[in-house]
Every structure is written in C-alpha cells, then in structure tokens.
N, C-alpha and C positions, 0 to 999 in steps of 0.2 A: 499737667502737660502745658507747654507754652503754645499759645495761639500762633498759627502760621500767618505770615504776611503775604499780601498779593504783590505782584511786581510794581503796581502803581503805588502801593504803600511804601515799598522800599525806595522807589525813586523820590517820593515826597520826603521820606526820612533823610535821605542823602542830601537833598536840596536844602531842607531846613537846617541841617547840621553844617552845611557848607563843605561837605566832604565830596571830593571828586571821585569819579569811577577809577581814575588812575591811582588815586591814593588807596582805595579799597584793594585794588590789584596788588599794589606794593605791600600793603599790610598782610595780605594772604599769600604772597609769593607766587602769584600767577600772572599770566599775560593779560593786559587790559582788554584784549578782544574776548577773552573768556568771560570776564565780568559783563561786558556789553552783550555777549551772546546769551548769557543766563537772563539778563534783564529784558532781552528781546523775546524770551520764551523758548529758546532752543533747549532740547533735552539735557538734563543734568543728572545722568544716571550713574556716572562714575568719574573718578579722577578729579582734575582741577574744577570742572564744572560742578560736580557734586559738592566739593569743598566750599565753593562760592555760594551755592544755593543754601546749604545748611548754615553757613556763617551769617548770611543775610536774613535768615529766618523764613526762606521761601519753601524749605523742605525739612521734614523731620530727619534726624540722623545724628550721628556723633562725629566729632572731629578730634584729632590729636594733633598737636597738643591742646590742652584745655584753653590756652590763651585766646583762641578764636571765639570762644563763647561770649566774650565781652561785647562783641558786635551784635549779638542777638539779645543781650540783656539777661541771658540765662546764667544761673549760678552753677559752678561745677558740683558734681555729686561728691559727697564725703568720701575721702580716700581715693579720688580720681587722680590719675597720673598728672603731674605738673601743678597740682593745686597746693 
C-alpha cells in the first residue's frame, strides 16, 4: 500500500517540481478552484475533488483512466484498464 501524503507534503512536492496548481488542474481536467480547495482541506468525498485528492496521494482510492496514477508514483495493477 502506498503511503498517503499530507497537504503540506503535496504543496512541497509541487513547489520542488515547479508544477503550478493550474497545471495540475489542467492535467486532471478539473477547475483550478477544485485543486485549491482540496489543498486547503475541503472535503474530497466524490467527483472532481475526490479525483484530485487521489491523484495527489492525499486519499486512498482508484482513478480511471490509469494515467492519473503517474502523479502519485503508483504503478497500475496488472491488467488494469488503460495500462
């Protein structure tokens, strides 16, 4: 199981990689305010907020398609769709 990150760790990771929140939003196909909200600690129980939280490693869960897993450093399971 992959270790979940804290919001502080995610912010640091984005800063160190030079990746803007707007770029993360574009990569995931969500509004930039959704990413800011997740990083601010707003609930991410479903929809786009859930997708952002899982992609950034803040929350356990699955995403489709598998391409979002690259943001968390996880490898797709054998036989997973899109792999």
